[in-house]
N, C-alpha and C positions, 0 to 999 in steps of 0.2 A: 875161637882163637883166644889165647890169653894175652895179657898186655905186652909181654916180651915178643910174641909172634907178631902182634899188630905193629909194634915199633919197628921190627925187622922188615916187614913188608912195606911199611910206609917209607922207610929209608931206601929200600930197593926201588920203589916206584920213583922216588925223587932222583936217585942216581940215574935211572934209565931215562927219565925226562931230560935231565941236564946233559947226558951223553948225546941224546938226539938233538937237543937244542943247540949245543955247541957245534955239532957237526953241520947242522943247517947254517949256522952263522959263518962257519969256515968254508963250507963247500957249496952252499946253495944260495945264500943271500947275495944279491938283492932279488933274486928270482922268487917265484911263488913257493916252490916246493923242492925237496931233495929226494931223488930216487934212492931208496934205502939200500938196495943191493949194489948198484953201480956207483953210488956216492957222487952223482953228478946232478946239476940242477935240472928240474923238470920245468920247462918253459913253454910259453905259448908257441904255437906254430906260426912264426912271423912270416914265413914264406907263403902260407895259405890261410888267410884270415877267415875263410869259410869252413875251416876244420873245427866244427863245433864240438866234436867229441873231445878234442884236446883243449880247445880255447875256452869252452864254457866255464870251467871252474878256475881257470888261470887268467887273472886279469892284469898281470904284469904290475902288481902292487904289493909284493912281498907278503902274501896272505899268511904264510906260516909265522912270520914275525908278529903280525897282529893277533893271530889265533893263540899264540903262546902267552900273551900278556895276562889273560885271566888265570891261566894255569900257574904262572909265577906268583900271582896274587894269592891264589888259594893255598899255595905252598908257603906263603909268608916270606918269600925271598925278596925283601925290600931292595937290597943293593942291585940285584939283577933286574928287578922290575923297573927301578929308576933308570938304569942303564938302557933298557929296551925302550922306554918312553922317549928318552933322548935320541936314540937311534931312529925311532919312527919320526920324530920331529925333523931330524937331519935328512931322512930319506924323502920326505914329502914337503920341501920348502914351498912348492907351488900348489900344495894340496893335491887333488886327484885330477889335475888337468892333463890327462893321459889319453892318447888316441888308441883306445882299446874298447872293443865291443865285448860286453860282459853279460853273463846270465844274471838277471835282476834278483832272483830268489837267493842264489848262492852268495852274491855280493852283499845282499841285505843281511843275511844271518851271520856271515863270517866277518865282514868288514865293519858294517854299521853296528851290528850287535857286539862284536868284539871290542870296538873302540868305546862304545857307551859303557859296557861292563867294566872295562879297565879304568875309564874315567871315574866311575862310581867308587871303585876301590881307591883310586888315587886321592879322592876328595873326602873320604870318610875317616874322620879321626879315630873311630873305633877299630879300624883295620890296621894290621901290622905293616901294610905297605903304604900307608898314608904318606903322601909326599909334601903336605903342608904348603908353605909359602913358595917353595922352589918350583911348584907346578902351577902353570898359568892357564890350564884348560885346553891345551893343544889337542888332546884326544877328542874332546867334545867338538872342537872346531872342525877337526878332520871328519868326524862322524856326520856333522851337519853338511859339510861340503859334499860328501858322498851321497847323503840322502837327497840333497838338492839335485844332484846329477841323476839320481835314479827316479825322482818324482815324476818326470814326464811320462814314464812308462805306465804309471797308474792313472794318468789323465786320459782315459779312453771313453768312448761312447757307452760301452757296456759296463765300465767300472772295473773290469778285469784287467790286470796288468799285461802288457806285452812281455814276452820272456827275455828279450835282450835289448840293450841300449848301448850306444857308444858314449863313453864318459866325456868326450870332448864335443862331438857333433850330433849327439842324440840319435836320430834315426837315419841320418844321411847315407852311410855306406851299408846299411842293413837290408838284406833281401826280404821280399815279401814272405818267403818260406820260413825265414828265421823268426818272424814275428807272428806267424799264423798258428803256431802250436804252443802249448803251455802244459804245465803240470798242476795237479790238484793242490799240492802244498803251496805253490806260488800264488794261487788264486784265492786261498782262504784268508 
C-alpha cells in the first residue's frame, strides 16, 4: 500500500467504526449489544436466567460502550472518548451493583480490561485522548469495583476460578452445573 491508500483505508475504518458506534448508541444503548441486521438491542434473557448461551456474554452492563472506549482512544478521537467516559460515569452511578450472573472470563477481559485500558489512555499525557484534570479516575474505580465482585470466583480450594458469579449476591442463585464446568482460557 502507498501512503494514499493507507490514508484512504484508515479513514474508511474510522467511518465504519463511527457508523456502528453511533447506531449502538441510538438503538442499542444501554443494553450490551446491537443486532447488526435487525438493529435492535441484544439483551440478556431476563425471563430465563439459566439461558447460559445468551446470558453468559451479556451482563446487562453496556458492554459495547465499554469495549468501544479503547478503540476511540486508538483512533485519537478525544471529544468522543471524553463523551463516552462521561456516559459510562452516568450509566453506573452505583458501580456494578447489578443482579446479574455473568461469565467471569468474558467479564474480566471485556469490562475490567476495557476499563483499565481506557483509564491508562485517559491519564497518559503522551496520548491524544489524555483527559487531564477533568478526569477523576472513574474508569479505574469501576474496574476495581468489578474486579472485587469477580474476585470470589477465584478463591476456590483448587485455585481455579468458577466460571460464573452473580455481581450482587456472588453464588446464591447459581446452580451447581453452572459452576462445575470451565474453559481453559479462564483457568490460565
